[in-house]
C-alpha positions as CSV (number, residue, x, y, z in Angstrom):
1,M,89.5,63.4,110.9
2,R,88.0,64.9,107.8
3,K,89.2,68.4,108.8
4,N,92.8,67.1,109.3
5,A,92.7,65.4,105.7
6,L,91.5,68.7,104.2
7,F,94.1,70.7,106.1
8,L,96.8,68.2,104.9
9,A,95.6,68.4,101.3
10,A,95.5,72.2,101.3
11,A,99.0,72.3,102.9
12,L,100.3,69.9,100.1
13,V,98.8,72.1,97.4
14,I,100.3,75.3,98.9
15,A,103.7,73.7,99.3
16,T,103.9,72.4,95.8
17,A,102.5,75.7,94.3
18,T,105.0,77.9,96.1
19,P,108.3,78.6,94.3
20,N,111.4,77.7,96.3
21,L,112.7,80.9,97.9
22,A,115.7,79.2,99.7
23,Q,118.0,79.4,96.6
24,A,121.7,79.7,96.9
25,G,122.9,83.3,96.2
26,A,119.4,84.8,96.7
27,E,119.4,88.3,98.1
28,A,116.8,90.8,99.1
29,V,117.1,94.6,98.8
30,V,114.4,96.8,100.4
31,G,113.6,100.4,100.1
32,F,110.9,102.6,101.9
33,T,109.4,105.9,101.1
34,P,110.0,108.3,102.7
35,A,113.6,106.9,103.1
36,A,114.7,107.0,106.6
37,N,118.0,105.1,106.1
38,G,119.3,103.5,103.0
39,Q,117.6,103.4,99.6
40,S,114.1,104.8,98.8
41,A,111.6,102.6,97.2
42,L,112.1,104.6,94.0
43,D,115.9,103.9,94.2
44,V,115.1,100.1,94.4
45,V,112.9,100.3,91.4
46,L,115.3,102.4,89.3
47,N,118.4,100.3,90.3
48,S,116.4,97.1,89.2
49,I,115.9,98.7,85.8
50,K,119.4,100.0,85.5
51,G,120.9,96.6,86.3
52,A,118.9,94.7,83.7
53,K,120.9,92.7,81.1
54,S,118.2,91.2,78.8
55,Q,114.6,91.7,79.8
56,I,112.2,93.7,82.1
57,L,108.6,92.8,82.4
58,V,106.5,95.4,84.2
59,A,102.9,94.8,85.6
60,A,101.6,98.1,87.0
61,Y,98.3,99.5,88.4
62,S,99.0,103.1,88.0
63,F,102.0,104.4,86.0
64,T,102.8,108.0,86.0
65,S,106.4,108.2,87.1
66,K,108.6,110.1,84.6
67,P,111.8,108.8,86.2
68,I,110.7,105.2,85.8
69,A,109.4,105.6,82.3
70,V,112.6,107.3,81.3
71,A,114.7,104.5,82.9
72,L,112.6,101.9,81.0
73,L,113.0,103.8,77.7
74,E,116.8,104.0,78.4
75,A,116.9,100.2,79.0
76,K,115.1,99.6,75.7
77,E,117.6,101.8,74.0
78,R,120.4,99.6,75.5
79,G,118.8,96.6,73.7
80,I,116.8,95.3,76.7
81,D,113.5,93.7,75.9
82,V,111.0,95.8,77.8
83,K,107.2,95.1,78.0
84,V,104.5,96.8,80.1
85,V,101.1,95.6,81.1
86,A,99.0,98.1,83.0
87,D,95.6,98.7,84.4
88,K,93.3,100.0,81.7
89,K,91.2,102.3,83.8
90,G,94.1,103.7,85.7
91,N,96.2,104.6,82.6
92,M,93.9,106.1,80.0
93,A,95.1,109.6,80.0
94,K,96.5,110.8,76.7
95,Y,99.8,112.0,78.2
96,S,100.8,109.2,80.7
97,S,103.9,107.2,81.2
98,V,102.4,104.2,79.3
99,T,101.5,106.4,76.4
100,F,104.9,107.9,76.5
101,L,106.5,104.5,76.4
102,A,104.2,103.2,73.6
103,N,105.0,106.2,71.5
104,K,108.7,105.4,72.0
105,G,108.2,101.8,70.7
106,V,108.0,99.9,74.0
107,P,105.3,97.3,73.7
108,V,102.4,98.2,76.1
109,R,99.2,96.5,76.8
110,L,96.2,97.7,78.9
111,N,94.3,95.2,80.9
112,G,90.7,96.2,81.7
113,N,89.4,92.7,82.7
114,Y,89.3,93.4,86.5
115,A,87.8,96.0,88.8
116,I,91.5,97.0,89.1
117,M,94.6,95.2,87.9
118,H,96.4,96.1,91.2
119,N,99.8,94.6,90.5
120,K,103.1,96.4,91.0
121,Y,106.0,94.3,90.0
122,M,108.8,93.7,87.6
123,V,110.5,90.6,86.4
124,V,114.1,91.4,85.5
125,D,116.3,89.0,83.4
126,G,114.2,86.0,84.4
127,R,115.7,85.8,87.9
128,D,114.9,88.9,89.8
129,V,111.6,90.2,91.1
130,E,110.8,93.7,92.3
131,T,107.5,94.0,94.1
132,G,105.8,95.8,97.0
133,S,103.3,98.5,97.7
134,F,105.0,101.0,95.5
135,N,102.9,102.2,92.6
136,Y,105.0,103.5,89.7
137,T,103.8,107.1,90.4
138,Q,105.0,110.5,91.5
139,A,102.8,110.3,94.5
140,A,104.3,107.0,95.6
141,A,107.8,108.5,95.4
142,K,106.9,111.9,97.0
143,K,103.8,111.7,99.2
144,N,103.0,108.2,100.3
145,A,104.4,105.7,102.8
146,E,105.5,102.8,100.5
147,N,107.9,99.9,100.2
148,A,109.7,98.1,97.4
149,L,111.3,94.8,97.7
150,L,113.8,93.4,95.2
151,L,114.5,89.7,95.4
152,R,117.7,88.9,93.4
153,N,118.7,85.5,92.1
154,V,115.3,83.8,92.6
155,P,114.6,82.2,89.2
156,G,111.8,79.9,90.6
157,L,109.9,82.9,92.0
158,A,110.7,84.9,88.9
159,A,109.2,82.1,86.7
160,A,105.9,82.4,88.7
161,Y,105.7,86.2,88.3
162,H,106.6,85.8,84.6
163,A,103.8,83.3,84.1
164,E,101.4,85.7,85.8
165,F,102.7,88.5,83.7
166,Q,102.3,86.5,80.5
167,R,98.7,85.6,81.5
168,L,97.8,89.4,82.0
169,W,99.6,90.3,78.8
170,D,97.8,87.7,76.7
171,E,94.3,88.9,77.9
172,A,95.1,92.7,77.5
173,E,94.7,95.0,74.6
174,T,97.7,96.6,72.9
175,L,98.1,100.3,73.5
176,N,98.8,101.9,70.1
177,P,100.9,105.0,69.8
178,N,98.7,108.2,69.6
179,Y,101.1,110.9,68.8
């Protein structure tokens, strides 16, 4: 009886903590690397950035991809609010994508509070979430077997990811431009 009560209590907590994914108009776009058919994982990420209208929040473990960094800079230049929080240990190189972005005026913070901050996601326009195994790196795009999933028109899920982004951002250190 006690096990059943604990199970029901746990199920209730999980059910109330999980954002509603069955929203009208929700859509999923998936890409794999290597791309056998359809879009590659990199295409999904780049198309997410290029389609942004107001804001892109990026949480990244390792970030060395020049195409993604350039796309984020172009988004900033279009007037999109772009912010990046990345793992501190994985992004300390003087010439990395995060330093490139910081030097171009994109707000970047490094989070060193965990063994690794292993997130790989973007929240776009407060309604879309791109996530998956795909690190924002050259190796992920060219050498690894990876996936990227874009969930469109899921504001409840996007709000949960946004809240986690904000938590990581608030506890992170600002990366100041260095050249």
